[in-house]
C-alpha positions in Angstrom: 83.9 116.1 77.2 83.5 112.3 77.2 80.9 110.4 79.1 80.4 106.7 79.6 77.7 105.4 77.3 76.2 102.0 78.2 75.2 101.2 74.7 78.6 102.1 73.3 80.3 99.9 75.9 78.2 96.9 75.0 78.7 97.3 71.3 82.4 98.1 71.4 83.7 95.6 73.9 86.4 93.7 72.1 88.1 90.6 73.2 91.7 89.7 72.4 91.7 87.2 69.5 95.4 86.5 69.4 96.8 84.7 72.5 99.9 83.3 70.8 103.4 84.7 70.4 105.0 85.2 67.1 108.2 83.3 67.4 111.1 84.9 65.7 114.6 83.7 66.3 116.6 86.4 68.1 120.3 86.8 67.6 121.9 86.4 71.0 125.1 87.8 69.8 123.1 91.1 70.1 123.5 91.7 73.8 121.6 94.4 75.5 122.8 97.9 76.1 121.3 101.1 77.4 119.5 103.4 75.0 120.9 106.8 73.9 118.5 108.7 76.2 119.4 106.3 79.1 115.8 105.4 80.0 115.4 102.0 78.5 117.3 99.0 77.0 118.0 98.1 73.4 119.7 95.4 71.4 122.7 96.0 69.2 120.4 96.9 66.3 118.7 99.6 68.4 115.4 97.8 68.8 113.9 98.6 72.2 113.8 95.8 74.7 110.8 95.2 77.0 111.9 93.7 80.4 109.1 91.5 81.7 110.8 89.6 84.5 110.0 86.8 86.9 111.7 86.1 90.2 112.7 82.4 90.1 115.5 82.8 92.7 115.8 79.0 93.5 115.7 77.8 89.9 119.2 76.5 89.7 119.0 74.8 93.1 115.6 73.1 93.2 114.5 72.1 89.8 115.8 69.2 87.6 116.1 69.6 83.9 112.6 68.4 83.1 111.1 70.8 85.6 113.2 73.7 84.6 112.2 73.2 81.0 108.6 73.1 82.0 108.9 76.4 83.9 110.9 78.2 81.2 108.5 77.1 78.5 105.6 78.4 80.5 107.2 81.8 81.0 108.3 82.1 77.4 104.7 81.3 76.3 103.4 84.1 78.5 105.8 86.6 77.0 108.3 86.9 79.8 111.7 88.1 78.7 113.9 87.9 81.8 114.2 85.2 84.4 115.9 86.3 87.7 117.7 83.4 89.3 120.6 83.0 91.8 123.7 80.8 91.4 124.3 80.6 95.1 120.7 80.3 96.3 119.1 81.8 99.4 117.8 78.6 101.0 121.1 77.2 102.2 122.5 77.4 98.6 126.0 76.5 99.6 125.4 73.3 101.5 121.9 72.0 100.4 122.5 70.1 97.1 120.7 70.9 93.9 118.3 68.4 92.3 121.2 66.3 91.2 123.0 66.2 94.6 125.7 68.8 93.8 126.8 71.8 95.7 128.4 74.9 94.0 131.9 74.9 95.7 134.5 72.6 97.1 134.8 73.3 100.8 132.7 76.5 100.4 135.5 78.1 98.6 134.4 80.5 95.9 137.7 80.0 94.0 137.0 76.2 93.7 133.8 75.8 91.7 132.2 72.4 91.4 132.1 71.7 87.7 129.1 69.3 88.0 127.0 71.9 89.7 127.7 74.5 87.1 126.8 72.1 84.3 123.3 72.2 85.6 123.4 76.0 85.5 124.7 75.7 82.0 121.7 73.6 81.0 119.2 76.1 82.3 121.0 79.1 80.7 121.1 77.2 77.4 117.4 76.3 77.6 116.5 79.9 78.3 118.5 80.9 75.2 116.6 78.4 73.1 113.3 80.0 74.2 114.4 83.6 73.7 114.8 84.4 77.4 117.5 86.3 79.2 118.7 85.1 82.6 119.0 87.9 85.2 121.8 86.1 87.0 122.6 86.8 90.6 126.1 85.4 91.3 125.1 85.0 95.0 122.4 85.7 97.5 123.3 88.4 99.9 123.7 86.2 103.0 127.0 84.9 101.6 128.6 88.4 101.9 126.4 90.2 104.5 124.6 87.8 106.9 122.1 90.1 108.5 119.7 87.2 108.4 119.5 83.9 106.6 121.7 80.8 106.5 125.0 82.1 105.1 127.8 81.4 105.8 129.7 84.5 104.7 132.3 83.2 102.3 133.3 86.2 100.2 136.2 88.6 100.5 137.2 91.2 98.0 139.9 88.9 96.7 137.8 85.7 96.1 134.8 87.7 94.9 136.9 89.0 92.0 138.1 85.6 91.2 134.6 84.1 91.3 133.2 87.0 89.2 135.9 86.4 86.6 135.0 82.7 86.5 131.3 83.4 85.9 132.0 86.1 83.3 134.2 83.8 81.3 131.8 80.9 81.5 128.7 82.9 80.3 130.4 85.5 78.1 128.4 84.5 75.0 125.1 83.8 76.7 122.0 85.9 77.2 122.9 87.1 80.7 122.1 90.3 82.7 124.2 90.5 85.9 122.4 91.3 89.1 124.6 91.9 92.1 123.4 92.3 95.7 120.9 89.6 96.5 118.4 91.3 98.9 121.1 92.9 100.9 122.5 96.4 101.2 126.2 97.1 101.8 126.5 98.2 105.5 130.3 98.7 105.6 133.1 99.8 103.4 134.4 96.3 103.4 131.2 95.0 102.0 131.3 97.7 99.3 134.7 96.4 98.4 133.3 92.9 98.0 130.6 94.1 95.6 132.9 96.3 93.6 135.4 93.4 93.3 132.7 91.0 92.1 131.7 93.6 89.5 135.3 94.0 88.4 135.7 90.3 88.0 132.5 89.9 86.0 133.5 92.7 83.6 137.0 91.2 83.1 135.6 87.7 82.6 132.9 88.6 80.0 134.8 91.6 78.4 132.0 93.9 79.5 129.5 92.0 77.2 126.6 92.2 79.6 124.6 94.8 81.5 124.9 95.0 85.3 122.6 96.2 88.1 122.2 95.7 91.8 119.3 94.1 93.7 118.9 95.8 97.2 116.8 94.7 100.1 113.2 95.7 100.5 112.4 99.4 100.4 115.8 100.3 99.0 117.3 101.6 95.8 120.6 100.7 94.1 121.2 104.4 93.4 121.8 105.0 97.1 125.3 103.4 96.8 126.1 102.9 93.1 124.5 105.7 91.0 128.0 107.0 90.1 129.6 103.5 89.7 130.8 102.8 86.2 129.8 99.2 86.4 126.1 100.0 87.3 124.3 100.2 83.9 120.8 100.6 85.3 119.2 100.9 88.7 117.0 98.4 90.5 114.7 99.0 93.4 112.9 96.5 95.6 109.5 97.9 96.7 109.0 94.7 98.6 106.2 92.9 100.5 105.7 95.0 103.7 102.5 96.9 102.9 99.7 97.5 100.5 99.9 100.3 98.0 103.7 100.8 98.3 104.2 103.9 96.1 107.1 102.5 94.0 106.4 105.2 91.4 108.0 107.8 93.8 111.4 106.1 93.7 111.3 105.2 90.1 110.3 108.7 89.0 113.0 110.2 91.3 115.6 107.9 89.6 114.2 109.0 86.2 115.4 112.5 86.8 118.7 111.6 88.6 122.1 112.6 87.2 123.8 110.7 85.6 120.7 109.4 83.9 120.3 105.6 84.2 117.2 103.4 83.5 115.3 101.9 86.5 113.3 98.8 87.2 111.4 97.5 90.2 113.1 94.1 90.4 111.1 92.8 93.3 107.6 94.1 94.0 104.8 92.5 96.1 104.5 88.9 95.3 101.2 87.4 94.2 100.0 85.0 97.0 102.4 86.4 99.6 101.1 87.4 103.1 101.1 91.2 103.6 104.1 92.0 105.8 104.7 88.3 106.1 101.6 87.9 108.3 98.5 86.0 106.9 96.3 87.9 109.4 97.0 91.0 107.3 95.7 89.3 104.2 97.5 88.3 101.0 98.8 90.2 98.0 96.6 89.4 95.0 96.8 89.9 91.2 95.2 93.3 91.7 98.2 94.4 93.9 100.6 93.0 91.3 98.9 94.9 88.5 98.9 98.2 90.5 102.6 97.9 91.2 103.4 97.1 87.6 101.4 100.0 86.0 102.5 102.5 88.6 106.1 101.7 87.9 105.8 101.7 84.1 104.1 105.1 84.0 106.7 106.5 86.3 109.4 105.8 83.7 110.6 102.2 84.4 112.4 100.2 81.7 110.0 97.3 82.4 108.7 95.3 85.3 109.5 92.1 87.3 106.6 90.0 88.4 106.9 87.7 91.4 104.9 84.9 93.0 105.6 83.6 96.6 105.4 80.0 95.5 107.6 80.3 92.5 110.6 82.3 93.8 111.2 79.3 96.2 110.0 76.7 93.7 107.9 75.2 96.5 106.1 71.9 96.3 105.0 69.4 98.8 108.0 67.9 100.6 109.9 71.1 100.7 110.0 73.3 103.8 107.4 76.0 103.6 108.9 79.5 103.5 106.8 82.7 103.9 103.5 80.6 104.0 103.9 79.1 100.5 100.7 77.1 99.9 100.5 76.3 96.1 103.0 74.1 94.2 105.1 76.1 91.8 103.8 74.2 88.8 100.3 75.3 89.6 101.2 78.8 90.7 102.8 79.4 87.3 99.2 79.9 86.0 97.8 82.2 88.7 96.0 85.3 87.4 98.8 87.8 87.8 101.1 85.9 85.5 98.6 86.0 82.6 98.0 89.7 83.3 101.7 90.4 82.8 101.2 89.2 79.2 98.5 91.9 78.9 100.8 94.5 80.4 103.5 93.8 77.8 101.0 93.7 75.0 99.6 97.1 75.9 103.0 98.8 76.1 104.3 97.2 73.0 101.2 98.1 71.0 102.6 101.7 71.3 106.2 102.9 71.1 106.6 102.6 74.9 110.1 103.9 74.8 108.7 107.4 74.1 106.8 107.6 77.4 107.6 110.4 79.8 106.0 110.3 83.3 103.6 113.2 83.8 101.2 113.1 86.7 100.3 116.7 86.0 98.0 115.4 83.2 95.6 114.3 85.8 93.3 116.3 88.1 90.1 115.5 90.1 91.4 112.2 91.3 89.5 111.4 94.6 92.0 108.6 95.4 95.0 110.8 95.0 96.1 110.4 98.6 95.8 106.6 98.7 95.5 104.7 95.4 96.2 107.5 92.9 96.0 107.4 89.2 99.2 107.7 87.2 99.9 109.1 83.8 102.6 109.3 81.1 102.7 110.9 77.7 104.7 110.2 74.5 107.5 112.7 74.0 106.0 113.4 70.5 102.5 113.9 71.9 101.2 111.0 69.9 99.6 109.1 72.9 98.8 109.2 76.6 98.3 106.4 79.1 96.5 106.9 82.4 96.2 104.1 84.9 93.2 104.2 87.3 93.6 102.0 90.3 89.9 101.5 91.2 88.0 102.9 88.3 87.7 106.4 89.7 86.6 109.4 87.6 89.3 111.7 86.5 89.9 114.9 84.4 92.8 114.7 81.9 94.7 117.7 80.4 94.3 117.2 76.7 96.3 120.3 75.6 99.2 118.2 74.3 97.0 117.0 71.4 96.6 120.6 70.2 93.0 120.3 69.2 93.6 117.2 67.0 91.3 114.3 66.6 91.8 111.7 69.4 91.0 108.0 69.5 90.1 106.8 73.0 89.9 103.4 74.6 89.5 101.8 78.0 92.0 98.9 78.3 91.2 96.2 80.8 94.4 95.0 82.5 92.6 92.0 84.0 91.5 90.5 80.7 93.6 92.2 78.1 90.6 93.5 76.1 89.4 97.0 75.4 86.4 99.2 74.9 86.6 101.8 72.1 85.0 105.2 72.8 83.9 107.7 70.3 86.7 109.7 68.7 86.7 113.4 69.6 88.5 116.6 68.9 90.6 117.5 71.9 89.7 120.4 74.1 91.8 121.8 76.9 90.7 119.0 79.2 88.3 116.1 79.3 86.4 114.1 82.0 86.5 110.3 81.8 84.3 107.9 83.7 85.5 104.2 83.5 83.2 101.2 83.5 81.6 100.0 86.8 81.9 101.5 90.2 84.9 102.5 92.3 86.3 99.4 94.1 89.5 97.5 94.7 90.5 95.5 91.6 88.4 97.6 89.1 91.5 99.1 87.5 91.6 100.4 84.0 94.0 102.1 81.6 92.8 105.1 79.6 94.5 105.1 76.2 94.4 108.3 74.2 95.9 108.4 70.8 96.4 111.2 68.3 94.4 109.8 65.4 97.0 110.7 62.8 99.5 108.3 64.6 97.5 105.4 63.4 98.2 103.1 66.3 96.4 99.8 66.5 93.8 99.1 69.3 95.6 98.8 72.6 97.1 95.4 73.3 96.1 93.9 70.0 99.5 92.6 68.8 101.5 89.4 68.8 104.6 89.5 71.1 108.0 88.8 69.6 110.2 86.3 71.2 113.1 88.0 73.1 111.3 91.2 74.1 112.4 93.4 71.3 109.9 96.0 70.0 109.6 96.3 66.3 107.9 99.5 64.9 104.6 98.6 63.3 104.5 95.1 64.8 
């Protein structure tokens, strides 16, 4: 049994010393693919890829080259690996010009792209490549093919969607791209399904199937509902959204984990930091604590990675622009809000272990008094070499330790707010153990319990330098 010991905590509190990234030049000829077990992504050399995304939907429309470079450099320095951005943006992306005065099409015709507009997209894609970032590229926001709300207009048909997809596929065939269809809309009719399938067909023909492809649905939805059996859908994406606190995104992600055919899953749009809950400031605002909870819940449910979001950044808001969804902080300041730094700590924790071995297993936990509201979540390595348990508010728990088979276990409390850790006394595993995290139960006092088989010789949690490009290297 393990108990909190005040003296031990004071003596063993360790602070991260290495805040920098180890920059190694990735080969972008090595495009991503799905792993052999269909639960995560890898490069051509088989190295696992950690998706740490950011929603920068209006990147191509609103920022000039200097600003885009500033944004991308900030994200690369924090260890982000994927930037999700939309070619035909949500905020009147067809008719409001980009930072250089250009619109994407001639006469709103998807078969007549404006070369000058796409040269700006080229610049951003190339800059991302220089920095080791992938662009999760949405060919269009959903209001251009299903105008349930928004500006529109609807301009796509199955015929011109295929042509437009072929154009994009050819143009970015050799670039670090992940295709994301949808754009916050679900297909409501068979005709709309034809548009999406035609766009996917065009992209695949244009890039010779060089890039992975997924689908970004509207809030509370899951791409598997329509496309689980589609050949073009390489991995699933859910949007847990911004409607309420404690949205249990782990339920959908874990359900997808066990679907057939097996495909990886990611939460591609979770609650945004600094966004009003259910779009109403009277309900309060999502904070970095909410972002962390969604991130760790999804990772321990079997996700391939996680996409962070910030209400000010997705729209690249700054004074002079129309305020959408109560944006209140200029994007260039919001880039350094707490949740963004904490995503670095998330990636460092998971890459300090072979994260691709994790299997969701909530049965490891018992005695969780917050089970019905803010429950703890757990995952174990498929070779029984480590266990991660996320505690949403620092609640006490009991953990099944039988997977360690009475081996010596090294134990740590990892602080997801600061990226540091507390080392506990090593112990010989019994059938179960009780664990009491630091401080009292309260919102924001979240911790990760890290349990390692001592003979696995893992480093202290999170104490690694991140590689540019998101590829995990054994022993790094």
